[in-house]
N, C-alpha and C positions, 0 to 999 in steps of 0.2 A: 623423585620416584617416577619410573616410566609408567605410561598409561597402559592398562590391560585392555586388550581388544574386547569389545562387547559381543561375545559369541554365545553367551548364555545368561540366564536370569533366574533369580529366585523370587517368587511372588508369595508374600506373607498374607494369607487369607485367600480362600477360594469361594467367596461369595460372587455376586453378579459381576462386580467390576473386575475382580481378579480373573474370572473366566473370560470376560471380554478382552482384557489386556493379553491374556495368553493366546487367545484366538488372533488378535491383532498382530502380535509379534512373532507368531509362528513362522512366517516367511523370512524373517530377518535373523532368527537365532537358531543355533544348532540344538539347544536343549532348554527346557523350561521346567522348573521344579516348584510345585506348590508346597508350602509348609502350612498345615492346618491342625486344628485341635481334635477334630472329630475323626476317629479312626474308620468309621463306616464310610464317611465321605471320601476319605483317602483311598480306601479299598475300591470304592465305586469308580473313582477317576482312573486308578491303575488297571482296572479290569474292563471297564466299559467305555472309558474316555468321556464320561459325562458326570456332571454333578447332579444328582437326583433332586436336589432342593433348589438350586438356582440356575436359571437358564438351561433347564434340563434338555431342551431340544438341540443345544449346541454340542456338536461332536468335536472333540479335541484331537489333535494329531498325536501320532505315536511318540513323538519327541517330547510330549508333555507327561510328567509323572508327579506323584505326590508323596508326602511323608508327614509324620507327626513330630519328627526330630528337628528342632531348631539348629542343631549343629550341622545338619546337612546343608544349610544355607551358606556355610562359610567359604566354599570354593567359588561361588558365583561372583563375577565382577560387578553385577548390578543386583541390588536388593530393592524390590518394589513393595512398599507398604500399602496393602489394599485391605486393611483391617479397619473396623470402626475407630473413631477418634478415642473412645474410652479405653481401647486396648493398646494404643500405640506405645505408651510409656512402658507397660509391662513387657510387651514383646521386644522392645528395644533393649531393655535390661537383660532379657533372656539371651539375646544375641550377643550382647557385650560380655555376659558371663561365659558364653560359649567360646569367646575369643575371636570375634569378627575382625578381620584385618582392616587396617586403616586405608587400604587402597580401594575397598568396596564402595561403589557409588550407592547412595541411599536416595530413593525417589519416593516421595510421599504423594499418595493419591487420595488421602482422606480429607474431607472438607468439614472442618470444625475447629473450635478452640477448646482447650482443656478447662473443665470446670474448676473453679476456685483460683487456679493460677492464672488463667487467661492466656496461657501459652499457645502459640501456633504449633502445628505439628513439626515444622522444621526447627523450631526452637527447642522442642523436646529432644529431637534427634541430635541437635548440636550439643545439648547438655550432656547427653549420654555418650555421644561419639564426637569429641571435640576436634578431631583431625580428619574425619571422613568427608569426602565431597557430598554435598546435599543439594537436592532440587525438589521442586513440586510440580505436579501436572494438574491442570485445572481447565475449566471451560465448560461449554454446554455439551456434556459428554455422557449421555445416557447409555448405560451398558447394553441395553437391549438392541440399540441401533449399531453401536460399535461392533458387537459380536456378529451381527448379520451383514457387515460390510457396507453399511449405509454411510453416506458422506458426512464427515465430521471434521471440525477444527478444534484445536486445543492450544493452550499456551503453557510453555515450560519455563518456570521461574527459577533463577539461581543467581546468587551474588557473583558466581564465577561464570563469566560469559563463555569461556571455552567449554565448560561442562554443559551449559545449556545448548550449545551448538552440537556437541556430540550426541546428546539425547534427542535433539531435534532431528538429526540424521536418522537415528534409530526409529523415531516415531513419525516418519514420513513415508506414506504409502499412497497408492493411487486414490484411495478413498479417505485418507486421513492426513490432514495438513496441520503441521505444528508451527507455532511462532515462538519466539523467545522474549524474555523480559528479565530485567535485573531487579524488578520491584517485587521481591518475594513476599513482603508483608502485605502489599495490596492484593496480590493474587490470592493469598491464603485467606485474607479477611473477606474478600468478595465471595469466594467459594463457600465460606462458612455462613455469612450473614444471609445470603439468598435463601437458605433453607427456611429461615424464620418467615421471610416474606412469602414463600410458597405456601406455608401453612395458612397465612392470612388470606392469600388469594383463593385457596381452596375453601376456606370458610365463607368468603364472599360469594363464591359460586354455589356453595351448599345452601346459603341463605336466600339465593335467588335475587341478588341485588342488581344483576344485569351487567352487560358488557361495559357500559359507561363507567360504572362504579369500579369494576375490576381494573379497567385501564387506568383510571385515576389512582387507584391504590398502588399499582405496580410502578407508575411514574413517580409517585411520592416516595415509594420504597427506594427507588434508585437515588433520589436526592438524599434520603436518610442514610443509605448505604455509603454514599460518597462522603457525607458529613462525618459519620462515625469512622469510616475507614481511613480518611486522611488524618483524623485526630489520633488514630492508633498507629500511624507511621506509613500508610500507603500513599501513593500518588494519585492525584485527581484523574489523570488520563487512564489509569489502570481500570477504574470503575466504569469507564466508557468502552472497555474492551471485552474480550471473550470471557474473562473470569469475573466480570462485573455485570454489565447489562446483558451480555450473551447468556451467561448462566442463569441470570435472573429470569429472562424471558422463558427459556425452556423449562425451568423448574416450576414457574408459576402457571404454565399453561399445558404442559405435556401430560398425556395419559400415563406415561411411565414414571412420573414424579411421585415418589413415596410421600414426600412432605405435603404435596398438593392433595393427595388422597386422604391423608390424616386430617387436613383442614376441611376437606369436603365432608368427611364423616362428622366432624365436630359441628360444622354448619348445619348439617342435617339432623342434629339433635343427639348424636351419640356422645358418650363420655369419652375422655381421653383413653381410659383403659380399654373400652370397646373398640375405639378407633385403631389403637396400636395392635390389639389382638387380631382384628380383622386383617390388618396389613401382613402380619406374620413375619416381619423382618424389621431391621433397624431403620428408623426414620431419623436421620441425624438432626433434623430441625428441632426435635423435642428436647434433647439435652442441650443442643446449641442455644436454644432460646434462653435457658438459665444462664449459661456461661457468658453469652453475649450481653444479656441484660446486666449481669455483674460488671462486665468490662465497661459498658456505657455509664453505669453509675459511678464507677471509680474515677472516670475523667469528666463526669458531669456534662455529657453531650445529650442534646435533645433528641429522643428517639420514640415518638409517639406510637408508631406501628409495632416496634419491638415491645414496648410497654404493654400494649393491648394484648398481644399474643401471650406474653408472660402472665398477665392477669388471668387469662382464660385457662392456661395450662397449669399454673401453680397457685393461683389465688381463688379459683372457683368462680370467676366471673363468667356470665353467660356470653356466648358468642354474639347474639343479637344486641345486647347492651354494649359490649365493647365496640362493635362496629358503629352503633349509633353515636357513641361518644366521640369516635374518630371524626365522624361527619359533622358533628356539632361543636367542634373546638372553636376557639376564638379566631376570627378572620385574621389573615396576615398576608404580606406580600409573598408571591410564589418563590422568589429567589432570596430567601433569608433564613 
């Protein structure tokens, strides 16, 4: 099958990251189509070139349009999944039912694993589309900075090196540098697990534990991420890269981090419901904590930080008590 030129793309979902990707790829593509569920948002994008709910200050180009019809995605050579992880399977089935061609490249930008199944997003896509080329984009990539042209690096993971290189060429601009990797599992697990640690870091900040404590927490989070991620099929070196420590750093410390803001609210005494309501958008770390905790228990990997966040979010434990228990665990060697 001959390769179709990457002259256009369909972006599934028009939240913050979808808007940022559209803005990023505008110089490289002839047309970009959003597929979204909310007809009012679609109308706003088509008439004002803005999403009134996400990154509303970002003006999109005339070559960007939107629709609520999944069948409109079928002509694009590149389909970008920028929907929450919980919506990936449903929208994939909708595209399959509409008859998505096997030549379409599927690029996942969602960072999480599916609850109960433990599937990564690329595994869901592979199950629904057994013959399509599949890749994932990850790294320290806050939408707010990508959309405004700030310097950013990312990693594109695919088991098909040629596909990764094609996407690398597309996602290379003066302010956006892409790397490639064939460790798709490691890239996706790093991008998912860091969300949980960002909640923990936010709680530590909210509790006023100080910079020393937060630095120690993030350092131990990297060790835990590597331990769990390698047990789940990733490679050690991947967690020392952009989708591991890079994403961990930005998510644990950035003002743009939704998960950090949820943790900050919890550490300041708010309930989970209050924290999520104040955020007003999806914080993937909340459902990810449940699914990643499940995955860790299935393979019996030691994950004290994930366990602490899980206990706070889903078992009603107070943030001060959970953090105290982390600091008073039995002493052990650092590298064990």
